[in-house]
C-alpha positions as a printed Julia matrix, in Angstrom:
278×3 Matrix{Float64}:
  42.53   -31.69  10.19
  41.95   -35.74   8.97
  43.64   -35.85   5.45
  39.89   -37.05   3.38
  40.56   -41.25   1.91
  41.54   -41.1   -2.11
  38.91   -41.62  -3.86
  37.23   -45.31  -4.32
  38.91   -45.71  -0.91
  35.29   -43.95   0.8
  33.59   -47.29   2.9
  30.48   -47.42   4.1
  29.72   -46.68   7.4
  28.05   -49.92   7.72
  30.86   -52.42   6.36
  32.15   -54.53   8.39
  36.22   -54.15   8.97
  37.89   -57.51   7.83
  40.22   -57.2   10.5
  38.22   -56.8   12.83
  35.54   -59.53  11.32
  35.47   -62.61  12.93
  33.18   -66.41  10.62
  29.91   -66.9   12.5
  30.0    -70.54  13.18
  26.03   -71.19  13.7
  25.92   -74.69  15.97
  22.75   -77.44  15.64
  20.56   -78.11  18.16
  20.96   -81.33  19.97
  17.55   -82.55  19.01
  19.87   -82.42  15.51
  23.31   -83.51  16.96
  21.79   -86.59  18.12
  19.33   -87.33  14.73
  22.43   -86.96  12.91
  23.64   -89.52  14.81
  20.89   -92.06  14.96
  21.6    -91.24  10.4
  25.09   -92.22  10.37
  24.73   -95.4   13.18
  22.4    -96.7   10.27
  25.0    -96.76   7.95
  27.81   -97.63  10.34
  28.63   -99.81  13.83
  30.13   -97.09  15.73
  30.73   -93.35  15.29
  34.0    -91.68  17.51
  33.94   -88.26  19.3
  36.33   -86.98  17.41
  34.75   -87.33  14.2
  31.87   -85.5   15.65
  33.49   -82.78  16.74
  34.81   -81.79  13.76
  31.55   -82.55  11.92
  29.4    -80.35  13.76
  31.57   -77.82  14.86
  31.37   -78.65  18.8
  34.17   -79.26  21.14
  34.13   -82.38  22.66
  32.86   -82.61  26.09
  29.48   -81.42  23.83
  30.04   -84.69  22.13
  30.04   -86.89  24.96
  26.88   -84.75  26.36
  25.23   -85.85  23.36
  26.24   -89.53  23.48
  25.14   -89.44  27.44
  22.02   -88.48  26.48
  21.44   -91.04  23.82
  22.82   -93.73  26.53
  19.76   -93.07  28.53
  17.24   -93.28  25.91
  19.03   -95.76  25.05
  19.9    -95.6   21.19
  23.07   -96.1   22.19
  26.22   -97.82  23.75
  28.78   -95.45  24.75
  32.76   -96.75  24.3
  36.21   -95.45  24.59
  36.08   -92.25  22.62
  33.49   -93.24  20.77
  29.27   -95.07  20.46
  27.86   -98.11  19.36
  24.53   -99.16  18.27
  23.21  -101.01  21.3
  22.98  -105.27  21.47
  18.69  -105.65  20.4
  18.06  -102.92  17.13
  20.89  -105.75  14.54
  18.22  -108.43  16.17
  15.24  -106.31  15.22
  12.78  -107.17  11.29
  13.04  -104.05   9.25
   9.29  -101.96   9.34
   9.2   -103.13   4.98
   9.53  -106.75   6.39
   7.67  -106.54   9.22
   4.74  -105.05   7.43
   4.83  -108.75   5.14
   4.68  -110.9    7.62
   1.79  -113.36   8.3
  -0.06  -110.49   6.92
  -3.62  -111.38   6.42
  -3.39  -112.57   9.51
  -2.44  -108.8   10.67
  -5.62  -107.51   8.91
  -8.06  -110.26  10.39
  -6.85  -108.7   13.93
  -7.69  -105.58  13.41
 -10.9   -106.35  11.57
 -12.04  -107.61  14.88
  -9.72  -105.53  16.8
 -11.68  -101.82  15.67
 -14.98  -103.34  16.61
 -13.9   -103.06  19.98
 -13.27   -98.98  19.82
 -16.47   -96.62  20.71
 -17.53   -93.86  19.14
 -15.39   -90.24  21.7
 -12.33   -93.3   22.84
  -8.9    -92.11  23.53
  -6.98   -94.45  22.96
  -3.03   -94.92  22.16
  -1.04   -97.22  19.51
   2.22   -97.92  19.6
   4.48   -98.21  16.1
   4.08  -102.29  15.18
   2.41  -103.18  12.1
  -0.38  -104.41  13.73
  -1.63  -100.9   14.7
  -0.52   -99.28  10.86
  -3.34  -102.71  10.05
  -5.74  -101.76  12.72
  -5.49   -97.09  11.91
  -6.24   -98.79   8.03
  -9.4   -100.93   9.86
 -11.0    -98.14  11.32
 -13.65   -96.14   9.83
 -15.17   -92.77  10.46
 -15.54   -91.84  14.06
 -14.58   -89.76  16.47
 -11.24   -90.87  18.22
  -8.64   -89.01  20.17
  -5.12   -91.19  18.54
  -1.83   -90.48  20.5
   0.96   -92.65  19.12
   4.12   -92.65  18.22
   4.46   -93.95  15.01
   4.44   -91.95  11.29
   3.33   -94.09   9.18
  -0.2    -94.69  11.67
   0.05   -90.31  11.54
   0.23   -90.79   7.88
  -2.7    -93.46   7.36
  -4.84   -91.13  10.15
  -4.36   -88.36   7.95
  -7.52   -88.62   5.64
  -9.61   -89.83   8.79
 -11.98   -88.06  11.0
  -9.44   -89.06  13.59
  -7.95   -86.27  15.93
  -4.65   -87.59  15.7
  -1.76   -86.51  18.25
   2.07   -87.67  17.62
   4.55   -87.82  20.05
   7.08   -85.89  18.43
  10.78   -87.26  19.75
  13.65   -89.09  18.0
  12.75   -90.43  14.25
  14.12   -94.27  14.12
  13.99   -94.07   9.66
  14.27   -97.33  10.11
  10.71   -98.09  11.31
   9.09   -94.87  11.18
   8.55   -94.65  14.64
   9.49   -91.7   17.81
  11.73   -93.02  20.66
  14.0    -91.49  23.3
  11.9    -88.7   26.22
  10.92   -86.3   24.65
   8.61   -89.68  22.96
   8.4    -90.42  26.82
   7.29   -87.1   28.56
   4.87   -86.57  25.74
   2.77   -89.17  27.43
   3.14   -87.33  30.99
  -0.07   -86.5   32.33
  -3.01   -88.51  29.46
  -4.99   -90.98  30.12
  -6.31   -92.93  27.34
  -9.66   -95.45  27.39
  -7.29   -98.58  25.52
  -3.81   -99.72  24.71
  -3.32  -101.18  21.38
  -0.04  -102.57  21.36
   2.68  -105.31  19.8
   5.48  -107.61  20.02
   7.93  -109.95  19.46
   6.21  -112.67  21.46
   4.52  -113.79  24.1
   5.22  -117.04  26.61
   3.14  -117.3   30.09
   6.48  -116.76  32.47
   8.42  -113.82  30.39
   4.95  -112.53  29.47
   4.69  -109.92  26.22
   8.61  -109.11  25.09
  10.46  -107.36  22.26
  13.08  -107.93  20.17
  14.81  -104.08  20.62
  14.47  -102.2   23.54
  14.53   -99.12  21.46
  10.91   -98.58  22.09
  10.61  -101.22  25.18
  10.15   -97.93  27.41
   7.58   -96.08  25.66
   5.57   -99.22  25.5
   5.39   -99.32  28.74
   3.99   -96.16  29.36
   1.85   -96.79  26.76
   0.22   -98.98  29.16
   0.39   -97.85  32.2
  -1.95   -94.76  30.88
  -4.56   -96.68  29.79
  -7.42   -98.33  31.6
  -7.97  -101.22  29.54
  -4.75  -102.49  27.41
  -4.84  -104.59  24.83
  -2.18  -106.67  22.35
  -2.4   -106.69  18.94
  -0.25  -110.75  18.45
  -0.33  -113.21  15.64
  -0.56  -116.94  16.22
   3.1   -117.11  15.55
   4.72  -114.9   18.34
   3.13  -117.44  21.21
   5.86  -118.88  22.91
   8.61  -116.55  21.83
  10.82  -115.05  23.91
  12.13  -111.25  22.96
  15.25  -109.14  23.7
  13.78  -107.72  26.22
  10.78  -107.59  28.61
   7.32  -105.46  28.52
   5.36  -106.53  30.63
   3.98  -109.52  32.44
   1.53  -111.28  31.67
  -1.04  -109.98  34.27
  -0.44  -106.66  32.72
  -2.51  -107.66  30.2
  -6.31  -107.87  29.08
  -7.44  -108.49  26.2
  -4.97  -110.75  23.17
  -6.06  -110.48  19.71
  -5.14  -113.0   17.3
  -6.02  -115.55  14.6
  -7.45  -119.4   14.84
  -4.65  -120.49  14.54
  -3.17  -119.99  18.1
  -2.88  -123.75  19.65
  -6.09  -123.99  22.31
  -3.57  -125.2   25.13
  -2.12  -121.3   24.8
  -5.37  -119.99  24.95
  -6.43  -121.94  28.09
  -3.14  -120.99  30.08
  -4.1   -116.69  28.7
  -7.67  -117.5   30.38
  -5.87  -119.39  33.44
  -3.76  -115.85  33.84
  -7.47  -114.1   33.45
  -6.5   -112.77  29.91
  -9.0   -111.91  27.71
  -8.5   -113.46  24.74
 -10.71  -112.35  21.08
  -9.83  -114.39  17.96
 -10.29  -113.78  14.53
């Protein structure tokens, strides 16, 4: 017969044994690690595998897989022992600065572009400030809008419009979703119209952008639309950005402002593009 424990030494049958107890390490989901890595790159030009391994409490091999995935998404470039920003990222103006640039022209363009929409249509809108102005100009009407822009979703929240978001990796400085999740969200959808913008439009180079972070997403947007409409203020003609979105022949309509040069209009029309001047 075993002796009874001394008073005060009785242990609750459900209490864990300290000698056998192990600390549970709750690992972050990959999508959460990816977002945190991008957030760190917003304040630093480089991240190290060893630092990320310690921060996330995962193996260095897991971190390398995370960086490989982000590189495939076009948001980082891997280097020995870590990763850096992609080269086009530093050339892109902040969203706040772009919101105020040529604002009156963008508003006039948006006012004309909204008349291209019919009740009951489905549309895609990118995360450009021109598309945001279009969202602000939209009346209450039956529309389905699919977008990767957080600001556009918020703008349309109070309107009688069916709004769909791609989801994905959040670009904090642009308030937009990017990456493979956002790209896959467009699969299987076909819309009446896509409204996009860009950094520059030129006859030879076509539509180009300053950063490659959203270019693949824009390409998928225009492939999903029956009619591709670019909202481009006159300052962007003749400009060439860092990477290509599409050739001129893939654009059906360009909506621009009255400062566009007549020669530019003629060149676009000769290429088969409809040009609407606000």
